[in-house]
C-alpha positions in Angstrom: 96.7 120.9 94.4 95.3 121.7 97.8 92.4 124.2 98.0 92.2 126.4 101.0 89.2 128.6 102.1 90.1 131.8 103.9 87.3 133.4 105.9 88.2 136.9 107.2 86.6 140.3 107.0 89.9 142.2 106.7 89.9 143.2 103.1 93.7 143.4 102.8 94.3 139.8 104.0 93.4 138.4 100.6 96.1 140.6 99.0 98.7 139.7 101.6 98.1 136.0 101.2 98.3 136.2 97.5 101.6 138.0 97.8 103.1 135.8 100.5 102.1 132.6 98.8 102.6 133.7 95.2 105.2 130.9 94.5 102.9 128.2 95.9 100.0 129.6 93.9 102.1 129.8 90.7 103.4 126.2 91.2 99.8 125.1 91.8 100.6 123.8 95.2 97.8 125.8 96.8 94.7 127.5 95.6 93.0 130.0 97.8 89.3 130.8 98.0 88.2 133.9 100.0 85.1 134.8 102.0 84.3 137.9 104.1 82.3 136.0 106.9 81.1 132.7 108.0 77.9 132.9 106.0 79.7 133.6 102.8 82.2 130.8 103.7 79.4 128.2 103.8 78.3 129.3 100.3 81.9 129.0 99.0 82.1 125.5 100.5 79.0 124.5 98.6 80.5 126.0 95.4 84.0 124.4 95.9 83.4 120.9 97.2 87.1 120.0 97.0 88.3 122.4 99.7 90.6 120.6 102.2 91.3 123.3 104.7 89.7 126.4 106.2 91.6 129.3 107.7 89.0 131.3 109.6 89.0 134.5 111.7 87.0 134.3 114.9 85.4 137.8 114.9 83.5 138.3 111.7 80.1 140.0 110.9 76.9 138.0 110.1 78.4 134.7 111.2 81.5 134.5 113.4 84.2 131.9 113.2 83.1 129.8 116.1 79.6 129.4 114.7 81.1 128.6 111.3 83.3 125.9 113.0 80.2 124.0 114.2 78.9 123.8 110.6 82.3 122.7 109.3 82.8 119.8 111.7 79.3 118.5 111.0 79.5 118.7 107.2 82.9 117.4 106.5 85.1 115.6 109.1 88.0 115.3 106.7 88.3 119.0 106.2 90.5 120.7 108.9 90.1 124.2 110.2 92.8 126.6 111.5 91.4 129.5 113.6 92.9 133.0 113.6 92.6 134.9 116.9 94.0 137.9 118.6 97.0 137.1 120.8 95.9 136.0 124.3 92.3 135.3 123.5 92.5 132.0 125.2 88.8 131.6 125.9 87.9 131.7 122.2 90.9 129.5 121.4 89.8 126.9 123.9 86.2 127.0 122.6 87.5 126.6 119.0 89.6 123.6 119.9 86.7 122.0 121.8 84.6 122.4 118.7 87.1 120.6 116.5 89.6 123.2 115.3 92.8 121.6 114.2 95.1 124.4 115.1 95.2 128.2 115.5 97.4 131.2 114.6 97.5 134.6 116.3 97.1 138.1 114.9 99.0 139.9 113.7 99.7 136.9 111.4 103.2 135.7 111.1 103.3 134.4 107.6 106.2 132.1 108.2 104.3 130.5 111.0 101.2 130.4 108.9 103.0 128.6 106.1 104.3 126.0 108.5 100.8 125.6 110.0 99.2 125.1 106.5 101.9 122.5 105.5 101.3 120.6 108.8 97.5 120.7 108.3 97.6 119.7 104.7 99.9 116.8 105.5 97.4 115.6 108.2 94.5 115.9 105.7 96.5 113.9 103.1 97.2 111.2 105.7 93.5 111.0 106.6 92.6 110.5 103.0 95.3 107.9 102.5 94.1 106.0 105.5 90.4 106.1 104.4 91.5 104.9 100.9 93.5 102.1 102.4 90.4 101.0 104.4 88.3 101.2 101.3 90.7 99.0 99.4 91.1 96.5 102.2 89.4 93.3 101.0 88.6 92.0 104.4 86.8 95.1 105.5 85.0 95.5 102.2 83.4 92.1 102.8 81.6 93.5 105.9 80.6 96.9 104.7 77.3 98.0 106.2 75.8 101.3 107.4 77.4 101.2 110.9 80.9 100.5 109.4 80.5 103.3 106.9 79.6 105.8 109.7 82.7 104.6 111.7 84.9 105.2 108.6 84.3 108.9 108.6 81.3 110.7 107.1 78.3 110.5 105.0 80.2 111.6 101.9 82.8 108.9 102.3 80.1 106.3 102.8 78.3 107.4 99.6 81.6 107.4 97.6 82.5 103.9 98.7 79.1 102.6 97.6 79.1 104.4 94.2 78.9 102.4 91.0 80.5 103.8 87.9 81.7 103.2 84.4 85.3 104.0 83.7 88.2 103.6 81.3 90.9 101.3 82.9 93.2 98.4 82.3 92.8 95.0 83.9 95.6 92.6 84.5 95.6 88.9 85.4 98.9 87.4 86.5 99.1 83.6 87.1 101.9 81.6 88.6 102.4 78.7 86.1 102.4 75.2 87.4 101.8 76.1 91.1 99.0 73.6 91.4 101.6 70.9 91.4 103.2 72.5 94.5 99.9 72.5 96.3 99.5 68.8 95.8 103.1 67.8 96.7 104.1 70.2 99.6 102.9 70.9 103.1 100.4 73.7 103.6 103.0 75.9 105.3 105.4 75.6 102.4 102.6 76.3 99.9 101.4 79.5 101.7 105.0 80.7 102.3 105.9 80.4 98.6 102.7 81.9 97.4 103.0 84.9 99.6 106.6 85.3 98.5 105.6 85.5 94.9 102.6 87.7 95.6 104.9 90.2 97.4 107.0 90.5 94.3 104.0 91.1 92.1 102.3 93.6 94.4 105.4 95.7 94.8 105.7 96.2 91.0 101.9 96.8 90.6 102.0 99.5 93.3 105.1 101.0 91.8 103.1 101.8 88.7 100.2 103.1 90.8 98.0 100.1 90.1 95.4 98.6 92.5 95.4 95.0 93.5 91.8 94.0 93.1 92.0 90.5 94.5 94.0 87.3 94.8 92.4 84.4 93.0 94.0 81.1 94.0 97.6 81.5 92.7 96.8 84.5 90.5 96.5 88.2 91.0 94.0 90.5 89.5 95.0 94.2 89.2 93.4 97.4 87.9 95.2 100.5 86.6 93.3 103.8 86.2 94.2 107.3 85.3 96.6 108.7 82.8 98.5 106.1 80.6 96.9 103.3 82.5 97.6 100.7 79.8 101.3 101.7 79.5 101.7 101.6 83.3 100.0 98.2 83.4 102.4 96.8 80.8 105.4 98.3 82.6 104.3 96.6 85.8 103.8 93.3 84.1 107.3 93.4 82.5 108.8 94.1 85.9 106.8 91.3 87.5 108.0 88.8 84.9 111.7 90.0 85.2 111.7 89.9 89.0 110.0 86.5 89.2 112.5 85.1 86.7 115.4 86.3 88.9 114.1 84.5 92.0 116.5 81.8 93.2 115.5 78.2 93.0 113.7 77.1 96.2 115.7 75.2 98.7 114.7 72.4 101.1 113.9 69.9 98.3 111.2 72.1 96.7 112.0 71.8 93.0 110.1 74.8 91.5 111.2 77.7 89.4 108.3 80.2 89.2 107.1 81.7 85.9 104.1 83.9 85.2 101.5 83.9 82.4 99.8 87.3 82.0 96.8 88.7 80.3 96.1 92.4 79.8 93.1 94.2 78.4 92.0 97.8 78.4 88.8 99.7 77.8 85.5 100.5 79.5 84.5 98.6 82.5 82.1 98.8 85.5 83.3 99.5 89.0 81.1 98.8 92.0 80.2 96.8 95.1 79.4 93.2 93.9 78.1 90.5 96.3 75.3 89.7 98.6 73.8 92.4 100.9 72.1 89.7 102.9 75.4 88.1 103.7 77.1 91.5 104.1 79.8 90.3 101.7 80.4 93.0 99.1 83.5 93.2 97.1 84.4 96.5 95.5 85.6 95.3 92.2 85.4 95.7 88.4 83.4 93.7 85.9 82.6 93.6 82.2 83.9 92.3 78.9 87.2 94.0 79.3 87.8 92.1 82.6 86.6 88.7 81.2 88.8 89.1 78.1 91.9 89.8 80.2 91.2 86.6 82.2 90.8 84.7 78.9 94.1 86.1 77.6 95.9 85.0 80.7 94.5 81.5 80.3 95.8 81.5 76.7 99.2 82.7 77.7 102.1 80.3 78.1 104.8 80.5 80.8 106.6 83.8 80.5 104.1 85.4 78.0 102.3 88.7 78.3 99.3 88.7 76.0 97.3 91.7 74.9 94.4 92.2 72.5 94.4 93.9 69.1 92.8 97.0 70.5 95.5 97.3 73.2 98.2 96.7 70.7 97.1 99.6 68.5 97.4 101.9 71.5 100.9 100.8 72.6 102.6 99.6 69.5 104.9 102.6 69.3 105.9 102.3 73.0 106.5 98.5 73.3 107.9 95.7 71.2 105.1 93.2 70.5 104.9 90.1 68.3 101.7 88.9 66.7 100.5 85.5 67.9 97.6 85.2 65.6 93.9 84.6 66.0 92.7 82.5 68.9 89.4 81.4 70.1 88.5 82.7 73.5 85.7 81.5 75.7 82.4 83.3 75.2 83.8 85.1 72.1 81.9 84.4 68.9 84.8 85.2 66.6 88.5 84.5 67.0 90.5 87.3 68.5 93.8 88.6 67.2 96.3 88.7 70.1 99.9 90.0 70.5 102.7 89.1 72.9 104.5 92.0 74.6 108.3 91.3 74.3 109.7 94.4 76.0 
């Protein structure tokens, strides 16, 4: 749901907006916050830190819209402002655009035009956030994160968020291509890289389809993390799809005798997310660590070709949603006691 701040001293504008956008408000597409002037708008922004767009009149008491605009562009570059001006007031419109306004609408307000303008603005804001998220998740850029790069990426708030360390509930997945080491020893480098990238493309597609995040590629394996609602279920669905699609790949041609299969380990629980690495080398990897991650890796090592292994705790959470077979207790590295594991069938 997009949150929009409306700053205007006309008391009836709030009623009109609530009437004209009642369907979007009811469907939780938009939420509107109202202020009578620029000073009150700043207070509302401090109260509602998730506001994505500001619709501001130019002429207001205490603090006008142009002055408010200077505060907005400095405080949050990702938030976009649409100015409201009397028709033909080009001097103010030009000033607003020069100060960073995204667009403007004229009074009296045409609500059809306003709706289109809001949709366009919110689409632009969403694209900005997606771009910044993609940058954040790009492994190459993350290796060179420093203060100058963070400033370039947008804002102080974004820089702080990318450096944050936190504890979260999530699911970690390790997917290994079985027997691929033999290919690396027998085939030319170009063939090895081509095949590996081909298999990784299949895996990544299914991981992203279930809203997972590819944390890193480790040799011929993929580490992925799933967060949010039903993260364990989505992770298992992704792994089932990966296994099925890899199994359907045709046998390689050009005398490369290899039929790919995957061995998968999945574990779910509390883990730590943060920038791990060396500040001196400016090589930081935004990743997850903890016993949950380590156990997922151990489960993958214990899995045979075509197997998807989960822990006892994970099984208890998903046993009503997926068919699983007990494997038995196995000894995992760095685990004092044997661990009961299950294989996900479908």
